[in-house]
C-alpha positions as CSV (number, residue, x, y, z in Angstrom):
1,A,6.8,10.6,-8.2
2,V,5.6,7.0,-8.2
3,L,7.7,4.1,-7.3
4,E,6.4,0.6,-8.2
5,V,8.1,-2.2,-6.3
6,W,8.5,-5.6,-7.8
7,V,8.5,-8.3,-5.1
8,D,10.6,-11.3,-6.0
9,T,8.5,-14.4,-5.5
10,D,11.5,-16.3,-4.1
11,D,12.1,-13.6,-1.5
12,R,8.7,-12.8,-0.2
13,G,8.2,-15.8,2.1
14,G,4.6,-16.1,1.4
15,D,3.6,-12.6,2.4
16,A,4.0,-10.2,-0.5
17,D,1.9,-7.5,1.3
18,L,4.3,-7.4,4.2
19,S,7.3,-7.1,1.8
20,I,5.7,-4.2,0.1
21,L,4.8,-2.5,3.4
22,R,8.3,-2.9,4.7
23,C,9.7,-1.3,1.5
24,A,7.2,1.6,2.0
25,A,8.2,1.9,5.6
26,D,11.9,2.0,4.7
27,L,11.2,4.7,2.1
28,A,9.2,6.7,4.6
29,N,12.1,6.6,7.0
30,L,14.6,7.6,4.4
31,H,12.4,10.6,3.4
32,P,10.6,11.8,6.5
33,D,9.7,15.2,5.0
34,T,7.7,13.6,2.2
35,G,7.1,10.1,3.5
36,A,5.8,7.3,1.4
37,R,2.2,6.4,0.4
38,V,0.7,3.0,-0.2
39,L,-1.7,3.0,-3.1
40,T,-4.2,0.1,-2.7
41,D,-7.7,-1.2,-3.3
42,D,-7.2,-4.0,-0.8
43,I,-8.9,-3.3,2.6
44,G,-6.5,-5.7,4.4
45,M,-3.4,-4.0,2.9
46,R,-4.9,-0.6,3.8
47,L,-5.4,-1.6,7.5
48,R,-1.9,-3.1,7.8
49,A,-0.4,0.0,6.3
50,Q,-2.2,2.2,8.7
51,Q,-1.1,0.0,11.6
52,L,2.5,0.7,10.5
53,G,1.8,4.4,10.4
54,L,2.0,4.6,6.6
55,K,-0.1,7.0,4.6
56,V,-2.6,5.2,2.4
57,V,-4.1,6.5,-0.9
58,R,-7.2,4.9,-2.4
59,L,-6.8,3.6,-5.9
60,P,-8.6,5.9,-8.4
61,D,-12.0,4.6,-9.4
62,D,-11.1,4.1,-13.0
63,H,-8.4,1.6,-11.9
64,R,-10.5,-0.3,-9.4
65,K,-12.1,-3.7,-9.9
66,P,-15.8,-3.5,-9.2
67,G,-17.2,-5.4,-6.3
68,T,-14.3,-4.9,-3.9
69,A,-14.6,-4.2,-0.2
70,L,-13.7,-0.6,-0.7
71,D,-16.8,0.1,-2.7
72,N,-18.5,1.2,0.6
73,V,-15.5,2.9,2.2
74,P,-15.4,6.7,1.8
75,P,-12.1,8.0,0.2
76,V,-9.5,9.4,2.6
């Protein structure tokens, strides 16, 4: 199942990535057997998620914007 999270612009305090990662961490804690995964094409978001111990999934090629930093990073 996929859960998309809308981050309220009034509630994110300038760091939407952190709000999304906190939500993913909460979901991972609620469901330790399956965990949560962060789907991203952003290298900074990927690194921050990994630092928090979250599983990261690379965005499928047909959904990626060309010229991003992940062009040269092998899929995990």
